C-alpha positions in Angstrom: 11.5 -0.9 21.5 10.2 0.2 18.1 7.9 -1.5 16.1 9.0 -2.3 12.5 6.3 -2.6 10.1 7.3 -5.5 6.9 5.7 -8.3 5.6 8.2 -10.8 7.4 7.0 -9.3 10.9 3.1 -9.6 9.7 3.8 -12.9 9.1 4.9 -13.5 12.5 2.0 -11.4 14.2 -0.8 -13.1 12.4 0.8 -16.2 13.1 0.7 -15.3 16.9 0.2 -12.0 18.4 -3.1 -11.4 16.6 -4.5 -14.7 18.0 -3.3 -13.5 21.9 -4.4 -9.6 21.3 -8.6 -11.5 20.1 -7.9 -14.2 22.9 -7.8 -11.2 25.5 -10.7 -9.0 24.5 -13.4 -11.5 23.1 -16.1 -12.8 24.4 -17.9 -16.4 24.0 -19.8 -16.9 21.3 -22.6 -19.2 19.8 -20.1 -21.9 18.0 -20.8 -22.5 14.1 -19.8 -24.8 10.8 -16.7 -23.6 10.8 -15.1 -23.0 7.4 -12.1 -24.5 6.3 -9.7 -24.1 2.7 -10.5 -27.3 1.0 -7.3 -29.2 -0.9 -9.2 -27.5 -4.4 -9.6 -24.2 -3.1 -6.0 -23.6 -1.4 -4.6 -25.1 -4.6 -6.1 -22.6 -6.8 -5.2 -20.0 -4.2 -1.6 -21.1 -4.2 -1.3 -21.6 -8.3 -2.5 -17.9 -9.1 -0.3 -16.5 -6.5 2.7 -18.2 -7.4 2.3 -16.3 -11.2 4.1 -12.9 -9.4 5.4 -14.2 -5.9 8.4 -16.8 -5.6 7.3 -20.5 -3.8 8.7 -19.7 -0.3 6.5 -15.8 -0.4 3.4 -18.2 -1.7 3.7 -20.2 1.2 3.8 -17.3 4.3 0.6 -16.3 2.2 -1.0 -19.2 2.1 -0.1 -19.4 6.2 -1.6 -15.7 6.6 -4.9 -16.3 4.9 -4.9 -20.0 6.6 -4.7 -17.3 9.8 -6.6 -14.4 8.9 -9.5 -17.4 8.3 -8.7 -18.7 11.8 -9.7 -15.6 13.5 -13.1 -15.0 11.6 -13.9 -18.5 12.7 -12.8 -18.6 16.3 -13.3 -15.1 17.3 -15.2 -12.5 14.5 -17.7 -15.7 14.8 -19.9 -14.1 12.1 -21.4 -16.6 10.1 -21.0 -16.2 5.9 -18.1 -13.5 7.1 -15.3 -16.2 5.8 -17.0 -16.1 2.2 -15.3 -13.1 1.7 -11.7 -14.2 2.3 -11.7 -17.9 0.7 -12.6 -16.8 -3.2 -9.9 -15.8 -6.4 -9.4 -12.5 -5.7 -5.7 -13.2 -6.3 -6.3 -14.4 -9.9 -8.2 -11.7 -10.4 -5.5 -9.4 -9.5 -2.9 -11.2 -11.6 -4.8 -9.9 -14.7 -5.3 -6.4 -13.4 -1.6 -5.8 -12.9 -1.7 -6.3 -16.5 -4.8 -3.7 -17.6 -3.2 -1.3 -20.2 -6.0 1.5 -21.2 -7.5 1.5 -25.1 -4.3 4.0 -25.6 -2.1 1.3 -24.7 -1.3 3.3 -21.5 -0.8 1.2 -18.3 -3.3 1.4 -15.5 -0.5 1.6 -13.1 -2.2 0.1 -10.6 -0.7 -1.3 -7.2 -1.0 -4.2 -5.4 -4.5 -5.1 -3.6 -4.7 -8.5 -2.0 -2.1 -8.2 0.3 -2.5 -4.9 1.2 -5.5 -5.9 2.6 -3.7 -7.9 5.4 -1.0 -5.5 5.8 -3.6 -2.7 6.6 -5.3 -5.1 9.4 -1.8 -5.5 10.9 -0.7 -1.4 11.0 -3.7 -0.8 12.6 -3.7 -3.1 15.4 -0.2 -2.4 16.2 -1.3 1.5 16.0 -3.9 0.2 18.4 -2.8 -2.0 20.4 1.2 -0.6 20.8 1.0 2.8 20.1 -1.6 4.0 22.1 -4.5 5.0 19.8 -7.0 2.6 21.2 -7.2 5.1 24.3 -7.9 8.2 21.5 -11.1 6.0 20.6 -12.2 4.7 23.3 -12.9 8.5 24.5 -13.8 9.5 21.3 -16.5 6.9 21.1 -17.4 7.0 24.8 -18.2 10.4 24.7 -20.9 10.0 22.1 -20.4 13.5 20.2 -21.1 11.8 16.4 -23.8 9.3 15.1 -21.5 6.5 14.6 -20.4 6.0 18.6 -24.6 6.4 19.1 -25.4 4.0 17.3 -22.2 1.4 19.1 -23.0 2.7 22.6 -26.4 2.2 21.7 -26.1 -1.3 20.5 -23.9 -2.1 23.6 -26.8 -1.0 25.9 -29.2 -2.9 24.3 -26.8 -5.9 24.6 -26.8 -5.1 28.4 -30.7 -4.5 28.8 -31.2 -8.2 27.4 -28.3 -9.4 29.4 -26.2 -10.4 26.9 -23.0 -8.3 28.9 -23.4 -7.1 32.3 -23.1 -3.8 32.5 -19.7 -4.0 34.3 -17.9 -4.8 30.9 -19.6 -1.7 29.1 -15.4 -0.4 28.6 -14.4 -4.1 27.6 -17.3 -4.5 25.3 -16.5 -1.7 23.3 -13.0 -2.7 22.9 -14.1 -5.9 21.0 -16.2 -4.0 19.1 -13.7 -1.7 18.1 -11.2 -4.5 17.3 -13.2 -7.0 15.2 -15.1 -3.5 13.2 -11.2 -2.6 12.3 -10.5 -6.1 12.1 -12.9 -6.8 8.8 -13.4 -3.2 7.6 -9.5 -3.8 7.1 -9.2 -7.3 5.5 -11.8 -6.0 2.9 -11.7 -2.5 2.3 -10.8 -3.5 -1.3 -13.2 -6.1 -1.8 -14.6 -4.3 -4.8 -11.5 -3.9 -6.7 -12.1 -6.9 -9.1 -15.7 -5.3 -9.7 -14.2 -1.6 -10.7 -12.1 -3.4 -13.1 -14.6 -5.7 -15.0 -17.0 -2.5 -15.4 -14.0 -1.6 -16.7 -12.9 -3.6 -19.2 -16.6 -4.4 -19.8 -16.9 -0.8 -21.3 -13.6 -1.9 -23.3 -15.2 -4.9 -24.9 -18.6 -2.9 -25.5 -16.8 -0.5 -28.0 -16.1 -3.5 -29.9 -17.8 -4.1 -33.1 -18.7 -7.9 -33.4 -19.7 -7.7 -30.0 -22.9 -5.8 -30.7 -25.9 -6.9 -29.6 -24.1 -10.1 -28.0 -23.6 -8.7 -25.1 -26.4 -5.9 -23.3 -24.6 -3.0 -21.6 -27.0 -3.4 -18.6 -24.4 -5.5 -16.8 -24.9 -3.3 -13.5 -27.8 -3.2 -11.4 -29.3 -0.4 -11.0 -28.8 1.7 -7.6 -32.4 2.1 -7.3 -32.3 -2.0 -6.8 -29.1 -1.8 -4.4 -30.8 0.8 -2.3 -34.1 -1.1 -1.8 -32.0 -4.4 -0.4 -29.5 -1.5 1.8 -32.1 1.0 2.9 -32.2 -0.2 6.5 -28.2 0.0 6.4 -26.2 2.3 8.3 -24.6 3.3 5.5 -27.6 4.2 3.8 -29.0 5.8 6.7 -26.0 8.1 7.3 -24.8 9.3 4.3 -26.6 11.3 1.7 -28.0 9.0 -1.1 -26.8 11.3 -3.6 -23.2 10.7 -2.3 -23.1 7.0 -2.6 -24.6 7.2 -6.0 -22.2 9.5 -7.3 -19.7 7.0 -6.2 -21.6 3.3 -7.3 -22.1 5.4 -11.2 -18.2 6.2 -11.1 -17.1 2.6 -10.2 -15.7 4.2 -7.0 -13.8 0.8 -5.7 -14.6 1.5 -1.8 -18.5 2.4 -2.6 -18.4 -1.1 -4.8 -16.4 -2.9 -1.5 -18.8 -1.5 1.2 -22.1 -2.9 -0.6 -20.6 -6.3 -1.7 -19.9 -6.3 1.7 -23.5 -5.9 2.9 -24.8 -7.2 0.1 -22.8 -10.8 1.3 -25.6 -10.3 4.9 -28.1 -8.5 3.6 -29.0 -10.2 0.3 -29.6 -13.3 2.0 -31.0 -12.2 5.3 -28.6 -13.3 7.4 -28.3 -9.5 8.9 -30.9 -10.1 11.0 -29.8 -13.7 12.6 -25.7 -13.3 12.8 -25.7 -13.8 16.6 -26.7 -12.5 19.7 -27.7 -9.6 20.0 -26.9 -6.4 18.4 -22.8 -6.7 18.2 -22.2 -8.9 15.3 -25.1 -6.6 13.3 -22.9 -3.4 15.1 -19.9 -4.7 13.5 -21.0 -5.4 10.2 -22.4 -1.7 9.8 -20.3 -0.2 11.4 -17.4 -1.4 8.9 -19.2 -1.1 6.0 -19.2 2.4 6.8 -15.3 3.0 7.0 -15.1 1.1 3.5 -17.0 3.1 2.0 -15.3 6.2 3.2 -11.8 4.8 2.3 -11.8 6.3 -1.1 -13.2 9.6 0.0 -11.9 13.0 -1.7 -9.9 14.9 1.0 -9.6 18.2 -0.6 -10.1 22.3 -0.6 -9.3 21.8 3.5 -12.0 19.2 3.6 -11.1 15.9 5.3 -12.1 12.9 7.2 -12.4 14.3 10.9 -11.2 11.3 13.4 -14.0 13.2 16.2 -16.9 12.4 14.1 -15.8 8.6 13.1 -12.8 7.1 15.0 -12.7 3.4 13.0 -13.3 5.2 9.7 -10.4 7.9 10.3 -8.0 5.3 11.2 -8.8 2.8 8.3 -7.7 5.6 5.9 -4.6 6.9 7.7 -3.5 3.1 7.7 -4.7 2.7 4.1 -2.4 5.9 2.7 0.1 4.9 5.5 0.9 1.3 4.2 3.2 2.0 1.6 5.6 -1.1 2.4 6.2 -3.6 -0.1 3.2 -2.2 -2.6 4.4 -2.9 -6.0 3.3 -2.4 -9.5 3.6 -4.2 -12.2 5.2 -3.1 -16.2 5.8 -4.2 -18.9 8.6 -2.3 -20.5 11.5 -2.6 -23.1 14.4 -2.6 -20.4 17.9 -4.1 -20.8 19.7 -6.0 -18.3 22.5 -4.3 -16.7 25.7 -6.1 -16.1 28.7 -4.5 -14.1 32.0 -4.7 -15.7 34.6 -6.6 -13.0 37.7 -4.5 -14.3 36.6 -1.4 -13.9 32.8 -1.2 -12.4 30.8 0.6 -15.2 27.6 -0.7 -15.8 27.4 -2.7 -19.0 24.8 -2.0 -21.4 23.7 -2.1 -25.5 25.0 0.7 -26.9 22.3 1.3 -29.9 18.9 0.3 -30.8 18.8 -3.4 -31.7 22.5 -4.0 -30.5 23.1 -7.1 -29.0 26.2 -7.5 -27.8 26.8 -5.3 -24.3 30.4 -3.7 -24.3 32.2 -2.3 -21.8 33.9 0.8 -22.7 37.4 0.1 -20.5 40.7 -1.3 -22.3 39.4 -5.3 -22.2 36.8 -4.4 -24.6 35.2 -7.7 -23.3 31.6 -7.9 -25.4 28.8 -10.1 -23.6 26.6 -11.7 -26.2 22.7 -12.1 -25.7 22.3 -15.5 -27.3 18.9 -16.4 -26.4 17.0 -15.4 -30.0 13.0 -15.3 -28.3 12.2 -11.8 -28.5 10.9 -10.5 -24.9 9.5 -7.6 -22.9 10.1 -7.5 -19.0 7.2 -7.5 -16.1 9.1 -4.5 -14.1 8.0 -5.0 -9.9 8.3 -1.5 -9.0 8.8 -1.5 -5.4 10.4 1.2 -3.4 9.9 0.6 0.0 10.9 -2.5 2.8 9.6 -1.3 6.1 7.9 1.1 8.1 9.6 2.0 11.7 7.0 3.8 14.5 8.2 5.5 17.6 6.3 7.3 20.8 8.2 10.1 21.8 5.7 12.4 24.6 2.5 11.1 23.0 3.5 12.1 19.6 3.4 9.2 17.0 6.2 9.4 14.4 6.0 7.1 11.2 9.2 6.6 9.4 8.3 5.8 5.8 12.0 4.3 4.7 11.9 4.3 0.8 14.9 3.0 -0.3 17.2 5.3 -2.1 19.1 3.3 -4.5 15.6 1.7 -6.0 14.3 5.5 -6.6 17.9 6.2 -8.7 16.9 2.8 -10.3 13.4 4.2 -11.0 14.7 6.3 -12.8 15.0 4.5 -16.0 11.5 3.1 -15.9 9.3 5.8 -14.6 10.9 9.4 -13.9 7.1 10.4 -13.1 7.0 7.7 -9.9 7.8 9.1 -7.2 5.4 12.6 -8.0 2.1 10.3 -7.7 3.5 9.0 -4.5 4.2 12.6 -2.7 1.3 14.0 -3.7 -0.4 10.7 -1.4 2.4 11.9 1.0 0.8 15.5 1.4 -2.8 14.5 1.2 -2.3 12.1 4.0 0.0 14.9 6.1 -3.1 17.1 5.6 -5.6 13.9 7.1 -3.4 14.2 10.0 -3.3 17.8 11.0 -5.5 19.9 13.1 -7.2 16.6 14.4 -9.2 16.9 18.0 -9.5 13.6 20.4 -6.1 11.6 18.5 -2.3 11.8 19.4 -0.3 13.7 17.2 1.2 11.3 13.8 4.1 12.6 12.0 5.1 11.5 8.9 9.0 11.1 7.8 9.8 10.2 4.4 12.0 11.3 1.7 10.9 10.8 -2.1 12.8 12.3 -5.1 13.5 11.7 -8.7 16.5 13.6 -8.8 19.7 11.2 -9.0 22.2 14.0 -7.3 19.7 14.5 -4.2 19.1 11.0 -3.8 22.7 10.2 -3.8 23.5 13.1 -0.9 20.5 11.4 1.3 22.2 7.6 0.9 25.6 9.0 2.0 23.6 11.2 4.8 21.8 9.0 6.2 24.7 6.6 6.3 26.9 8.6 8.5 30.0 8.1 6.3 30.8 10.7 5.1 34.3 11.2 5.9 35.0 8.1 5.3 34.3 8.0 1.5 37.3 10.1 0.8 39.7 7.9 2.0 37.8 4.9 0.6 38.6 5.7 -2.9 42.0 6.8 -2.1 42.4 2.8 -0.8 41.0 1.1 -3.6 43.5 -0.6 -5.5 45.3 1.4 -8.5 43.0 0.3 -11.9 40.3 1.3 -13.8 37.9 1.3 -10.7 39.5 3.0 -8.9 39.7 6.1 -11.5 36.1 5.6 -12.8 35.1 5.7 -8.8 36.9 9.3 -8.4 35.5 10.5 -11.2 32.5 10.0 -10.5 32.5 11.3 -6.9 34.5 14.3 -7.9 31.6 15.2 -10.9 29.0 14.5 -7.9 30.6 15.9 -5.2 30.8 19.1 -7.6 27.2 19.5 -8.9 25.9 18.5 -5.2 28.2 22.0 -4.1 27.8 24.2 -6.5 23.7 23.7 -6.9 22.2 21.6 -4.4 23.9 22.4 -0.8 21.9 24.5 1.5 23.4 28.0 1.4 21.5 31.4 1.3 19.4 32.1 -1.8 21.2 33.1 -4.7 20.0 36.3 -6.8 18.9 35.0 -9.4 18.3 31.4 -8.2 20.8 29.4 -10.5 19.0 26.8 -12.8 19.9 23.7 -10.9 20.6 21.0 -13.5 18.3 17.9 -12.5 15.4 20.4 -11.4 14.4 20.2 -7.4 13.2 17.3 -5.5 10.3 16.5 -6.6 10.4 17.6 -10.6 7.4 17.2 -12.3 9.3 18.9 -16.1 9.5 15.9 -17.5 10.7 17.0 -21.1 13.1 19.5 -19.7 14.8 16.8 -16.9 13.6 13.2 -17.3 16.0 12.3 -20.1 18.7 14.3 -18.0 18.4 12.3 -15.0 17.7 8.7 -17.0 21.1 9.4 -18.7 22.4 9.9 -15.6 21.6 7.1 -13.8 22.6 4.5 -17.0 26.3 6.9 -17.0 27.2 6.1 -13.5 24.7 3.1 -12.2 27.9 0.9 -11.8 29.4 3.5 -9.8 25.9 4.4 -7.4 26.0 1.0 -6.7 29.4 0.3 -5.7 29.0 3.2 -3.6 26.3 1.6 -2.0 27.7 -1.4 -0.9 30.1 0.6 0.8 28.0 2.5 2.8 26.2 -0.7 3.9 29.2 -2.5 4.7 29.1 -2.6 8.5 32.3 -1.7 10.6 
């Protein structure tokens, strides 16, 4: 059975499966006073979530947070860890979504709060169901890098001190790896609000009336951070210059790792967070993974699984986790209504026009009767799920980017998929030429070319041969005429310019550019105009293609 990674399955996984997984691998822990949500704290989180999510989604997310807290309390059992979860992150994120630079451009920041839970889910499934645990176990057992040596040394010290018995060394390793990944993934973006705060502070300090009222020294000096964390695994294994560079640049991976460590170091609890070395090992290795998840992978230099298996797993899961990650854009966008007579999209015909009018024979007008002017919050989300499969030890990750939503996206953000494609290329490069881990292949189709997106929609449906018959069988009328005209034009453009054929010399100029087109000036308006003209027909075609026989 191929695991389908989406939010519905994630909620169920946290409710049931994850507790079963940790129940099998976790040893008995010294109990401590559990942290539970108060009515006030859970109410505040629910209210902040309800700004962007509907009531059913808020309920599911509250249950998700509560399940994660239960795992921290009953299985992770590192006192103070729960403080990182029970906070107002979601409230701050509402402000982050609406952030614009001083030039008026949106920051284009994707959702991060729930993304952390999704990373936990994805990584655990890859280890538990797709065999990555065996690869990680072998990598660490070989002790070929400093992090593997540190983990195995902690386990041996606990054996010597009789906290675990020697024959359970493998079980102890699995417990440490699973717990470390869980907390690293769950808290890998906790520094994002700090990164946002520093950006906003820079903007406010340029506002003249606040001169001398606020201090520019709002950020702790790096030397003080170093003094507090000098004994941490992070500062002992990563060059201080590299950490400082990230800290000075407000890199959210660095800020997340430092915030995570200070939760234990500033209070001194790092030295008394459980029997033996295990819990400290989990905190230290998790902090390294959190720090590294924003490392740049350029010029052929990327993270290696063989040098740090847990950090590598967090990094690839962070890059893979695409399903239901959205951005929020504030834009002047109109409603698009479909005419019941001809199937065309009804939209205002000119600037400032209030009437929604169709060009078919009925000439019916649809008037906007509200008088309050408004802009719209547009949720940019083009992926619903990931599909994992294992064939002969090779894992395939299919990222299901919705073709129709990519077409719709052309009306709002022509270059949106360009950034996503860049991220996928970096991920694919990160997955290549790795030793000690099974091959992982990414399947995805992204495009800002409406013709190619329509083609993929048709191709994947398997109904290529049925479309002509479907069009012929339509009842005579305006809708049949417009659909046939649309399909004839689409098919003509695709066959003339995009159908695979021997290379033409000289190559012909394609009307909507390449699959991923970066020339906005040349092709952006053309693509947008095409979608505005034919969105109704494309939607009608999509409905037919998705009909079950």
